[in-house]
GUMARTOR-84878 format. One record per residue: z, x, y of N, C-alpha, C, O in turn. Coordinates in steps of 0.2 Angstrom, whole numbers, padded with zeros to 4 digits, always signed. Layout:
N
ZXYZXYZXYZXY
...
This chain:
193
-0187-0135-0082-0181-0137-0083-0180-0144-0078-0182-0144-0073
-0177-0149-0081-0177-0155-0078-0171-0155-0073-0165-0152-0075
-0171-0158-0067-0166-0158-0062-0161-0163-0064-0163-0168-0067
-0155-0162-0063-0150-0167-0065-0149-0172-0059-0150-0171-0053
-0148-0178-0062-0148-0184-0057-0141-0184-0054-0136-0181-0057
-0140-0188-0049-0133-0189-0046-0128-0192-0051-0122-0190-0051
-0131-0196-0055-0126-0200-0059-0124-0195-0065-0118-0195-0067
-0129-0191-0067-0127-0186-0072-0122-0181-0070-0117-0179-0073
-0123-0179-0064-0118-0174-0060-0111-0177-0059-0106-0174-0060
-0111-0184-0058-0105-0187-0057-0101-0188-0063-0095-0186-0063
-0104-0190-0069-0101-0190-0075-0099-0183-0078-0094-0182-0081
-0103-0178-0076-0101-0171-0078-0095-0169-0075-0091-0166-0078
-0094-0170-0069-0088-0168-0065-0082-0172-0068-0077-0169-0068
-0083-0178-0069-0077-0182-0072-0075-0179-0079-0069-0178-0081
-0080-0177-0083-0079-0174-0090-0075-0167-0089-0070-0166-0092
-0078-0163-0084-0074-0157-0083-0067-0158-0080-0063-0154-0082
-0066-0163-0076-0059-0164-0074-0055-0166-0079-0049-0164-0080
-0057-0171-0083-0053-0173-0089-0051-0167-0094-0046-0167-0096
-0056-0163-0095-0056-0158-0100-0050-0153-0097-0046-0151-0101
-0051-0151-0091-0046-0146-0088-0039-0149-0088-0034-0145-0089
-0038-0156-0087-0032-0159-0087-0029-0158-0094-0023-0157-0095
-0033-0160-0099-0031-0160-0106-0028-0153-0108-0024-0152-0112
-0032-0148-0106-0030-0141-0108-0024-0139-0104-0019-0136-0108
-0023-0141-0098-0017-0140-0095-0011-0143-0098-0005-0141-0098
-0012-0150-0100-0007-0153-0103-0005-0151-0110+0001-0151-0112
-0009-0148-0113-0008-0145-0120-0003-0139-0119+0002-0138-0123
-0005-0135-0114+0000-0129-0113+0007-0132-0110+0012-0129-0113
+0007-0137-0106+0013-0139-0104+0017-0142-0109+0023-0141-0110
+0014-0146-0113+0018-0149-0119+0020-0144-0124+0025-0145-0127
+0017-0139-0125+0019-0134-0130+0025-0131-0128+0030-0130-0132
+0027-0130-0121+0033-0127-0119+0038-0132-0117+0044-0131-0116
+0036-0138-0116+0041-0144-0114+0046-0145-0119+0052-0147-0117
+0044-0145-0125+0049-0147-0131+0052-0141-0134+0056-0141-0139
+0051-0135-0132+0054-0129-0135+0061-0128-0133+0063-0131-0127
+0065-0124-0136+0072-0123-0135+0072-0119-0128+0069-0114-0127
+0077-0121-0124+0078-0118-0118+0082-0112-0119+0087-0112-0123
+0080-0106-0116+0084-0100-0117+0087-0098-0110+0084-0097-0105
+0094-0099-0110+0098-0097-0104+0103-0092-0105+0107-0093-0110
+0103-0087-0102+0108-0082-0102+0114-0083-0098+0113-0084-0092
+0120-0083-0100+0126-0085-0096+0129-0078-0093+0134-0076-0095
+0125-0076-0088+0126-0069-0085+0132-0071-0080+0132-0076-0077
+0137-0067-0080+0138-0060-0083+0142-0060-0089+0143-0055-0092
+0143-0066-0092+0147-0066-0098+0143-0064-0104+0146-0061-0109
+0136-0065-0104+0132-0062-0109+0128-0057-0106+0126-0057-0100
+0127-0051-0109+0123-0046-0107+0115-0047-0107+0113-0050-0112
+0112-0045-0102+0105-0046-0101+0101-0040-0105+0103-0035-0104
+0097-0042-0109+0093-0037-0113+0087-0034-0108+0083-0038-0107
+0087-0028-0107+0081-0025-0103+0076-0022-0107+0078-0019-0113
+0070-0021-0105+0065-0018-0109+0067-0010-0108+0070-0008-0103
+0065-0006-0113+0067+0001-0113+0065+0005-0106+0068+0009-0104
+0059+0002-0103+0056+0006-0097+0058+0002-0091+0055+0003-0086
+0063-0002-0091+0065-0006-0085+0068-0001-0080+0071+0004-0081
+0066-0003-0074+0067+0002-0068+0073-0002-0064+0071-0006-0060
+0079+0001-0064+0084-0002-0060+0086+0003-0054+0082+0008-0053
+0092+0002-0052+0095+0007-0047+0095+0014-0050+0097+0015-0055
+0093+0019-0045+0092+0026-0047+0099+0029-0050+0104+0026-0048
+0098+0034-0054+0104+0038-0056+0102+0045-0054+0096+0047-0055
+0107+0048-0050+0105+0055-0047+0110+0060-0049+0116+0059-0048
+0107+0066-0051+0112+0071-0052+0111+0076-0047+0107+0081-0046
+0116+0076-0042+0116+0080-0036+0117+0087-0037+0115+0091-0033
+0120+0089-0043+0122+0096-0044+0115+0100-0046+0115+0106-0046
+0110+0096-0048+0104+0099-0050+0098+0099-0044+0093+0102-0045
+0100+0095-0039+0095+0094-0034+0094+0100-0029+0099+0102-0027
+0088+0102-0028+0087+0108-0024+0084+0105-0017+0082+0109-0013
+0084+0099-0016+0082+0096-0009+0076+0098-0007+0075+0100-0001
+0071+0098-0012+0064+0100-0010+0060+0095-0007+0054+0097-0004
+0062+0089-0006+0059+0083-0003+0053+0081-0007+0049+0077-0004
+0052+0083-0013+0046+0081-0016+0046+0073-0018+0041+0069-0018
+0052+0071-0019+0053+0064-0021+0052+0059-0015+0049+0054-0015
+0054+0062-0009+0053+0058-0003+0046+0058-0001+0044+0053+0002
+0043+0063-0002+0035+0064+0000+0031+0059-0005+0026+0056-0003
+0034+0058-0011+0030+0054-0016+0032+0047-0015+0028+0042-0017
+0037+0045-0011+0039+0038-0010+0034+0034-0006+0033+0037+0000
+0031+0029-0008+0026+0026-0004+0029+0021+0002+0025+0020+0006
+0035+0020+0002+0038+0016+0007+0043+0020+0011+0047+0017+0015
+0044+0027+0010+0048+0031+0014+0055+0028+0014+0058+0028+0019
+0058+0027+0008+0065+0025+0008+0070+0030+0006+0076+0029+0005
+0068+0036+0005+0072+0042+0003+0073+0047+0008+0069+0049+0012
+0080+0048+0010+0082+0052+0015+0086+0058+0013+0091+0057+0009
+0084+0064+0014+0087+0070+0012+0088+0075+0018+0084+0076+0022
+0094+0078+0018+0096+0083+0022+0100+0089+0018+0104+0087+0014
+0099+0095+0020+0102+0101+0017+0104+0106+0023+0101+0106+0028
+0109+0110+0021+0112+0114+0026+0108+0121+0026+0107+0124+0031
+0105+0123+0020+0101+0129+0019+0097+0128+0013+0098+0123+0009
+0092+0132+0012+0088+0132+0005+0092+0132-0001+0097+0135-0001
+0090+0128-0006+0094+0128-0012+0089+0130-0018+0083+0129-0017
+0091+0133-0023+0087+0135-0029+0091+0134-0035+0097+0133-0035
+0088+0134-0041+0091+0132-0047+0094+0139-0050+0090+0144-0051
+0100+0139-0052+0103+0145-0056+0100+0144-0063+0102+0139-0066
+0097+0149-0066+0094+0149-0072+0099+0148-0078+0097+0145-0083
+0105+0151-0077+0110+0151-0082+0113+0144-0083+0114+0142-0089
+0115+0141-0077+0118+0135-0078+0114+0129-0077+0116+0124-0079
+0108+0130-0074+0104+0124-0073+0106+0120-0067+0103+0115-0065
+0111+0123-0063+0113+0119-0057+0110+0122-0051+0108+0128-0051
+0110+0118-0045+0108+0121-0039+0113+0125-0035+0119+0123-0035
+0110+0130-0032+0115+0135-0029+0112+0136-0022+0106+0135-0021
+0116+0138-0017+0113+0140-0010+0116+0135-0005+0122+0134-0006
+0112+0132-0001+0115+0127+0004+0118+0121+0001+0117+0120-0005
+0121+0117+0005+0124+0111+0003+0120+0105+0004+0116+0105+0009
+0120+0101-0001+0116+0094+0000+0120+0090+0004+0125+0087+0002
+0118+0089+0011+0122+0085+0015+0120+0078+0015+0125+0074+0015
+0114+0076+0013+0113+0069+0012+0107+0068+0007+0102+0071+0008
+0108+0063+0003+0103+0061-0002+0104+0053-0002+0109+0051-0005
+0100+0049+0001+0101+0042+0002+0094+0039+0000+0089+0041+0001
+0095+0033-0003+0090+0028-0004+0091+0021-0001+0096+0019-0002
+0086+0019+0003+0087+0012+0006+0084+0007+0001+0078+0007+0001
+0088+0003-0002+0086-0002-0007+0083-0008-0004+0081-0013-0007
+0084-0008+0003+0080-0014+0006+0073-0013+0006+0069-0017+0007
+0071-0006+0006+0064-0005+0006+0061-0003-0001+0055-0004-0003
+0065+0000-0006+0063+0002-0012+0060-0003-0016+0062-0009-0017
+0054-0001-0019+0051-0006-0024+0051-0004-0031+0047-0007-0035
+0055+0001-0033+0057+0003-0040+0050+0005-0043+0049+0003-0049
+0046+0008-0040+0040+0010-0043+0041+0016-0048+0037+0017-0052
+0046+0020-0047+0047+0026-0051+0043+0032-0049+0044+0037-0053
+0039+0032-0044+0035+0038-0042+0040+0044-0039+0037+0049-0039
+0046+0042-0038+0050+0048-0035+0052+0052-0041+0054+0058-0040
+0052+0050-0047+0055+0054-0053+0049+0059-0055+0051+0064-0058
+0043+0057-0054+0038+0062-0057+0037+0069-0054+0037+0074-0057
+0038+0070-0047+0037+0076-0044+0043+0081-0044+0043+0086-0043
+0049+0078-0046+0055+0082-0046+0055+0088-0051+0054+0087-0057
+0055+0094-0048+0055+0100-0052+0061+0101-0056+0061+0104-0061
+0067+0098-0055+0073+0099-0058+0075+0093-0062+0081+0093-0065
+0071+0087-0062+0073+0081-0066+0080+0078-0064+0084+0077-0068
+0081+0078-0057+0088+0076-0055+0088+0069-0053+0094+0066-0052
+0083+0065-0053+0083+0058-0051+0079+0054-0057+0074+0056-0059
+0083+0049-0059+0080+0045-0064+0081+0037-0062+0085+0035-0058
+0077+0033-0065+0077+0026-0064+0082+0024-0069+0082+0025-0075
+0087+0020-0066+0093+0018-0070+0092+0011-0073+0087+0008-0073
+0098+0008-0076+0097+0001-0079+0101-0004-0075+0101-0010-0076
+0105-0002-0070+0108-0007-0066+0103-0011-0062+0099-0008-0058
+0104-0017-0061+0099-0021-0058+0102-0025-0052+0098-0028-0048
+0109-0025-0051+0112-0029-0046+0115-0024-0041+0120-0021-0043
+0113-0024-0035+0116-0021-0030+0119-0026-0024+0117-0025-0019
+0123-0030-0027+0125-0035-0022+0130-0032-0017+0133-0027-0018
+0129-0034-0011+0133-0031-0005+0134-0037+0000+0131-0042+0000
+0139-0035+0005+0141-0040+0010+0137-0038+0017+0137-0042+0021
+0133-0032+0017+0130-0031+0023+0123-0027+0021+0123-0024+0016
+0119-0027+0026+0113-0023+0025+0114-0015+0025+0111-0012+0021
+0119-0013+0028+0121-0006+0028+0123-0004+0021+0122+0002+0019
+0126-0008+0017+0128-0006+0010+0122-0006+0006+0123-0003+0000
+0116-0008+0008+0110-0007+0004+0107+0000+0004+0103+0002+0000
+0110+0004+0009+0108+0011+0009+0113+0015+0005+0119+0016+0007
+0111+0017-0001+0116+0021-0005+0116+0028-0004+0110+0032-0004
+0121+0031-0002+0122+0038-0001+0124+0042-0007+0130+0042-0009
+0119+0044-0011+0120+0047-0017+0124+0054-0017+0128+0056-0021
+0123+0057-0011+0127+0064-0010+0135+0062-0010+0139+0066-0012
+0136+0056-0007+0143+0054-0006+0146+0052-0012+0152+0054-0014
+0142+0048-0016+0145+0045-0022+0146+0051-0028+0150+0050-0032
+0141+0056-0027+0142+0061-0032+0148+0065-0031+0151+0068-0036
+0151+0065-0025+0158+0068-0024+0163+0065-0028+0169+0068-0029
+0162+0058-0029+0167+0054-0033+0166+0055-0041+0169+0052-0045
+0161+0059-0043+0159+0060-0050+0154+0055-0052+0153+0054-0058
+0151+0051-0048+0146+0046-0050+0139+0048-0049+0138+0052-0045
+0135+0045-0054+0128+0046-0053+0124+0040-0050+0118+0041-0048
+0127+0035-0050+0124+0028-0048+0130+0024-0045+0136+0025-0046
+0128+0020-0040+0134+0016-0037+0137+0011-0042+0134+0009-0046
+0144+0010-0041+0147+0006-0045+0146-0001-0042+0148-0003-0036
+0143-0006-0046+0141-0012-0044+0148-0017-0043+0153-0016-0046
+0148-0021-0038+0153-0026-0037+0155-0030-0043+0161-0031-0045
+0150-0032-0047+0151-0036-0053+0155-0032-0058+0159-0035-0062
+0154-0025-0059+0157-0021-0063+0165-0020-0061+0169-0020-0066
+0166-0020-0055+0173-0019-0052+0177-0025-0054+0183-0025-0055
+0174-0031-0053+0177-0037-0053+0178-0040-0060+0183-0043-0062
+0173-0038-0065+0173-0042-0071+0175-0037-0077+0175-0039-0083
+0177-0031-0076+0178-0026-0081+0184-0028-0085+0184-0026-0091
+0189-0031-0082+0195-0033-0086+0194-0039-0090+0198-0040-0095
+0189-0043-0089+0188-0049-0093+0182-0049-0098+0182-0053-0103
+0177-0045-0096+0171-0045-0100+0170-0038-0104+0169-0033-0100
+0170-0038-0110+0170-0032-0114+0164-0027-0112+0164-0021-0111
+0158-0030-0112+0152-0026-0111+0152-0023-0103+0149-0018-0102
+0155-0027-0099+0155-0025-0092+0160-0019-0092+0159-0014-0088
+0166-0019-0095+0170-0014-0096+0167-0007-0098+0168-0002-0096
+0163-0008-0103+0160-0002-0106+0154+0001-0101+0154+0007-0101
+0151-0003-0097+0146-0001-0092+0150+0002-0087+0148+0007-0084
+0155-0001-0085+0159+0003-0079+0162+0009-0081+0162+0014-0077
+0164+0010-0088+0167+0016-0090+0161+0022-0090+0162+0027-0089
+0155+0019-0092+0149+0024-0092+0148+0027-0085+0146+0033-0084
+0148+0022-0080+0146+0024-0074+0152+0029-0071+0150+0034-0068
+0158+0027-0072+0164+0031-0070+0163+0038-0073+0165+0043-0070
+0161+0039-0079+0161+0045-0083+0155+0049-0080+0154+0055-0082
+0150+0046-0077+0144+0050-0074+0139+0051-0080+0135+0055-0079
+0139+0046-0085+0133+0047-0090+0127+0043-0088+0127+0038-0084
+0121+0046-0089+0115+0043-0088+0114+0037-0093+0115+0038-0099
+0111+0032-0090+0109+0026-0095+0104+0028-0099+0104+0028-0105
+0098+0030-0097+0092+0032-0100+0087+0035-0096+0088+0034-0089
+0082+0038-0098+0077+0041-0094+0070+0038-0096+0065+0041-0094
+0070+0033-0100+0064+0030-0102+0059+0027-0097+0053+0028-0098
+0062+0025-0091+0058+0022-0086+0055+0027-0081+0051+0026-0077
+0057+0034-0082+0055+0039-0078+0047+0040-0079+0045+0040-0085
+0043+0042-0074+0036+0043-0075+0036+0051-0077+0038+0055-0072
+0034+0052-0082+0034+0059-0085+0028+0063-0081+0023+0061-0080
+0029+0070-0080+0024+0074-0077+0019+0075-0082+0021+0076-0088
+0013+0075-0080+0007+0076-0085+0005+0083-0085+0001+0085-0089
């Protein structure tokens, strides 16, 4: 095999550089003249994939505080306290026994992996569809699910829903769903194998 001369190597490098620039420009020009897609949020609803993982939805009446979700969490953002052991009543499917004192998730740490939904024996925690947990302080990023369940909610009421429900129809329906305590979906939950 013949060795390449410095001149051949020089022109080969120029050829490779021009070729890679042309490939990159072809991709750039393909998208440069396409129609821009912009959603006017919150006036237009954002379409999420069926398995989108948003702010959790929690059914406190089914939780036995077994700590399985907290143990599965890779970033330790779930905090659980109970007054005494809890178990599931087979007739009603609700937890009985001690009181669930605290069930909180720190959304400053949560990476929305969904691993907390898999080990739950009562299927009381789900990945929701709310994506916006705007707040005015870091303390508000820790959602106390045991407290909001006393208000009949399964997920926190977002600020945008409180403020825009009177003017934007889809926001009003989302706020109504949250107030009624309905689950959005469980498509994003990791199912037990």
